N, C-alpha and C positions, 0 to 999 in steps of 0.2 A: 777495711783498714788493713795496714801492714801488720804481719805477725809481731807480737810483743813477747819476747822470750825472757826467761830467767825470773819470772814472778813467783814460781812455786805455788805455795798454798794461797798466796794473795790473789791468785787467779779465780778463787772461789768467792771473792768478796761481792761482786755484782749480783750473782744469782742468790747467794745467801742473804744479802741485804734485802732483796726483793721478797724472798720467802718470809723472813722474820717480820718485816714491816707490814706485809699483806695480812699476816695473821694477827698482828698486834693492832693495826689501825683499821682493818677491813676496808681500806681505800686503795684500790688497785692502781689508780693513776698516780697517787702520791708515792706508793711503793716502787713503781717502775721508774719514776723520775729520779728519786733519790738513789736508786740502784745504779742508774746510768751515770749520775754525777759522781757517785762513789767510785765507780769503775774507772772513769777517765782520770780521777785524781790518783788512784792507786797505780794506774798505768803510767803516771808521770806526764800526762798530757796537759794538765791544768784545765781551767775552765774553758780556755780557747779550744780544747779538744772536743767539747760537747757539740758545738755546731758542725765540726768536721765529722763527728760520729753520725749525726743525723743525715748529713749530705751523703755519706757513704752508704748508710743503711737504707735510706729511703729513695735515693736516686737511681732506682732500677725498675725494670719492667714488673718484677714480682710484686712490689708494694703498690705500684700504680694499678696493676690488675685488680688486686683486692680492694683498693680504695674506690675504684670506679664501680666495682660490683656492689660495695656497700652503699655508694651514692644512689645507684639505680634502685636498690632495694628500699632505701629510705624514701625516694620519690614515689615508688609504687605504694608504700604504706601511707604516705601523706595523701595520695589520691584516694585511697580507700577511706581515710578519715574525712577528707573534705567533701566527698560525694555522699557521705552518710552510709556507705556500703557496710561498714562494720556494725554500725547501729542497726541497720536493717537486718543484717544477719543475726545479730544478738536477739532482736525482737522476734525474728522467725523461729529461732531455737527456743526462746522463752515460751512460745505458744505450744510447745510440745510436752507440757507437764514435766518440766525438768526438776531435778533434785541435785544436791551436792554431788552425789555419787554419779549421776548421769552426766553432769557437767564435766567431771574429771574424766569419765570414760569417753565423752565426745572429744575432749582435748587429746586424749591418747590416740583415738582413731584418726584425727586430723594430722597429728604428728607422724604417724606411720604412713599415711597416704602421701604427704608432701615430703617425699624422700629424695627428690632429685637434687636438692642443695641443702647441705647441713648448715649453711649460712642463713638461707631464706626461711627454712622450716621453723626455727625457734622465734624469729622475728614475726613471721606471718601468723603462726598459731598463737603466739603470746599476745600479739596485738588484737587478733580476732576474738580470743576468748577472755581477754582481760576484764572487760566490762561485765561479762556474764559471771566470771569467777568471783569478782568483787561483790556482785549482787548476792551470791550464795556464800559469802564470807569464806572463801578459799584463800589461804595465804599466798602471797606472791612467791614465797619460797617453794610452796607446793606446785604452783603453776610453772615456775622456772624448772623444777625437777622433772615434771612431766614433759615439758617441751624439749628439754635438753636430752633426756634419755630416750626420746623417740626421733632424734635427728641423726646424729653421727652413728649410733648403733644400727639404725635401719640403713643408712647410706653404705655401710661396709658390708651389708648382706645382699645388696642389689648389684648385679654385674654391670649395669650401665652407668654407674656413677664414677666420679673422678677417683674416689678412693679405690675402687676396684681396679682401675687402670694402674694406679700407683703400686698397689700391693702386687699385682700380677707382674709389673715391670721389675720388681725386686727379684723375682724368681728366675728371670731369664739368665741362662748361663749356669744355673745350679743343677748338677746332675744331668739328667737327659733333657732338661728343658732348654731348647735352643731357639724357639720361635715365639712370636707374640701369640699365635693361636694356642700353642701348647701351654704358655703361661696363663692365659685366660681360662683354659680348661682346668688347670690346677686350682685356680682361684675358685671357680664354680664348684669343683669337687670339695673344696675346703669349707664352703659355706655351712654345711650341716654341723661342722666341728668348731665353728666360731662361737664358742660357748659363752664368752662374755657378752657379746652382742645379743644373742638370744635371751640370756638370763636378764639383761638390762631391760629389754623390751617387755618380757614376760612379767618382771617384777613390778613395773609401772602399772600394768593391767591389773595385777592382783591387789596392789595397794589402792588403785582407783575404785575397784569393786568392793573394797572393804574386807577382802579375804585375808589380807595381811595388815596389821596395824601400823600406824605411823610410830616412829620411835626417835629418841634423841632430840636434836635441835628441831627436826621436822615436826615432831609431836608438840613441842613447845610453841612453835610458830602457829600451828593449827589451833591450839588452845587460845592463843592471843587473838587470832582472827575471829574465832567463834564467840569468845566471851566479850571482847571489846569492840569488834568490828574493824580493828586495825589490820588491814591486809598487808600493809608495809611495815617492816620493822622500824621503830623510831630511830632516826639518824641514818637510815639507809640511803644510798645514792643509786637510783635506777640508771641502767645503761643508756636508755633513750632519754633525750632531753625533753623538757616540758613543751618546747615548741611543737614537737611531734605528738606527744601523748595528749596534750591539751587542745589539739586542733579540732574545732567544732565544725559540723556540717554546714555547707553553704546554703543559705536560704533563698527561696524564690526559684529554684530549679528542680524539676521532677527527675529523679534518678531511678535506676533499675538495679535490683539485686543481682540479676544475671549479668547484665552488660557492664556494670561497674565493679563487680566482685568476682563472680565465677569465670567470666570470659577472660579477663587478664590472666588468671591463674591457669586456665586451659591453654592460653597462648604460650605461657612458659613451658608447661608440660609438653604440649604438642611440638614446639620448636626443638626442645631438648631431645625428644624421642626421634624426631625426623633427622636431626643432626647426627645422632648416634647411628642411625641406619645408613646415612649417606656418607659421612666422613669419619665415623668411629669415635666421635667426641661430642659430649653434650653441649659444649659451648655455652655455659651458664651466663656469662656476662652478656653475650649477644642476646640470649633469650630474655633476660630481664630488661635490656634496653628496648627490645621490641615490645615487651609488655607495657613499658612506660609510654612509648610512642602511641600504642594502640589506646591506652587509657586516656591520654591527652586528647586524641582525636575524638573519642567518644564523648568526653566532657565538653569539647567545643561544639559538637553536633547537638548536644543536649541544651546548649545555651549558656555555658560557662564563659565569662569574659576571658579573652586571651591573657589579660594582665593577671587575672585570678589564677589561671592555670600555671603561669610562670611563677607567681608568688608561692603557690602551693609546692611546686617542685623545689624551689629554693628552701622552703621551710623543711621539706623532707631531708635535704642535704644537711641543714643545720641540726636537725633532730638526731641524725646518725653520727654527728661529729664526736661525741664522747667515746663511742666505740672505735672510731677511726684514730683518735689521738692515742688511746690505749694500745691499739694495734701498732701505731708508729713507734711508740716507746718500746714495745715488745720486740719489734724488728731491730731497733737500735741496741737493746740489751743483748739480743742474740748475736749481732755483728760484733759487739764488744767482747762477748764471751769467746767467740771464735778466735778473735785476734789475740786474746790473752792466753788461750789454751791450745792453740794449734800445735805447738811443739811439746805439749805436756806429757806425752807418752807414746808408746808404740801403737800401731794400728791393731785392730782386733784380728785374731786368727780367723782363718776361714771356717773352722769348726764353731767358733764363738759367733760369727756372723750368721751361720746357718742356724744355730740354736736360737738366736734372737728372732730370726725371721719365722722359724717354725712356731715359736711362742706367739708371735704377732698373728699368724694365720689362725691359731687356735683361740685367739681372743684373750690370751693371758696378759698381754701388754696392751693397754688401752691407748689408742691414738689421741693426740690432743694438739690442735693447732687452731685456737679459738679466734673468733673475730674480736673479742675483748677478753683477754685472759683473766680468769678469776684468780684469787690469791694463790701464788706459788705454783702455777701449773703451766699455762701456755707459754710462759717465758722460758721454759726449760728445755725445749726441744728445737732442733734445727727446723726452719720453715722451708717448705718446698717453694722453689721459685716458679712463678706462673709466667714463664716466658713462651709457652707454646699453647697448644690446644688443651692439654690435660692439666687439671689443677685441682687436686683433692683438698678439701678443707674439713677439718674435724671440729666439732663443737667444743666449747669450754666445759671443764669439769670441776666439781667440788668433791675431791676424794677424801678429804680429811687429812690428818697428820701422816698416817702410814702411806697413803696414796701419794702425797707430796714427796715423801722420802724416797719412795720407789721411783717417782718421776725424776728426782734429782740424780739418783744413782744411774738411771737409764740415760740421762743426758750426758753425764761424765763418761760413761763407758761406751755409749752408742753414738752420740752426736759429735764427740770430740775426738777420742782415740780412733774411732772408726770413721774418720772424716770422709773417706772415699766412698762410704756405703750409702750416705744420704743423698737426697735429690739435688744437692749442690754440686755433685760431681760434674766435671767438665767434659767427660767422655760422651760421645754421641754414637749411636749404633742404629743400623737400619731396622733392626727388630723393634727397638724402642720407638723409632719413628712410626713404624706401621701400627704399633699398639696405640700410640697417641693420635693416630689419624693424620700424621704428617703435620705440616705447619712450620713456622719459623722457630727454630731453637726450642724444641721441647726439652723436658728435663734431661740432664745428662744421665746416661745409664749408670747405675751403681757400679763402683769399681769391681766388686766381686763378680757381677755378671759380665762386665766388659772384659775383665781379664780372662774369664773362662771362655768367652767367645773368641778372644784373640788366640788363646791356646788351641781352640778347635780349628781356627783358620790356618794356623801354622802347622 
């Protein structure tokens, strides 16, 4: 959208509305929709501005990339459900003398292992362990916490993920860092000091083992699940639709735990690692597309009717739609906030930008770019455009009140006034191209890095 100037404090209405309604209603979809409507009204665009906002925010490669990735993940999970792979896995684990503590620890181990995509990790681990955790009366809040805190935190610690490429790209042009290799070396050296990520992963393990107690709302949710068997909070709205979670195994066809469950996951991992070695990018969307095709071929060879395979794939797309709709509204709110606040203030000084980057590398600022933003968080930060090979995605967070406040402050100071700093920058640079493994239109180099490189060249 074109910049909208002169709004002053009214520019805060969209994000503030989303935060307040998310906390009051606990309904992310409602909060985002009302925030977008309130924003277009405050901006003087009228109701007719809402469709224009959606066209502007969603009609780009970035949203299309994420939407297709979500669709392929939904299809893969639907295949897992329909072939009975998840039930077979749950039955296999159940035979190992499991307890509540062991189920939580197994969830933690799976989350740390499936690190290559912080989109796929919570969906895969959550779907796989949901039935087993329900059996042992582990609340969905606890399951979501374990899945969430072993997805993005692990992704930022592994140098071959999209987040590693993004953070390394931010350092190009700062001080002596002039090349992609030097930037990645800095990232690798900073991994031991990424304190937040290490603490998040370690904390999950300690809580899963019972060495640290549950507290606050988590303890309340656990008491509810153990006392009454209600693993879901009354009135809650799961992100995945019932079409996907309620999909029953197909009868009359013999399936295999290895070929229908482990092999597709190995395809994703193998493709991603091979792509990193060959072109420098994990290519997650292509990896999941290949896994979907391989799963469909295996199902057909096992005797599944072609119509059933197609129907299951469509069901997977339907099941993932709630998350996609929330993502679309988050993109729209982000575009609206940019248009309303582009001229809100001066850009950050170079010292301020450097300070923020250093805090990010040390883990003091938590990245959040969720597939389905939880109340008051994912909507607050500029989204990276997935126009090239590299595309980091962070998992959604529930930080509580102070975390949301920090997120809002970070958005206003980092995402708006420092608008040249984020991945929306239009500058291109050969170092960034090399870091991203080439490809059409990778992220623009952050203005701080681009300006520094320009000065070096001059």
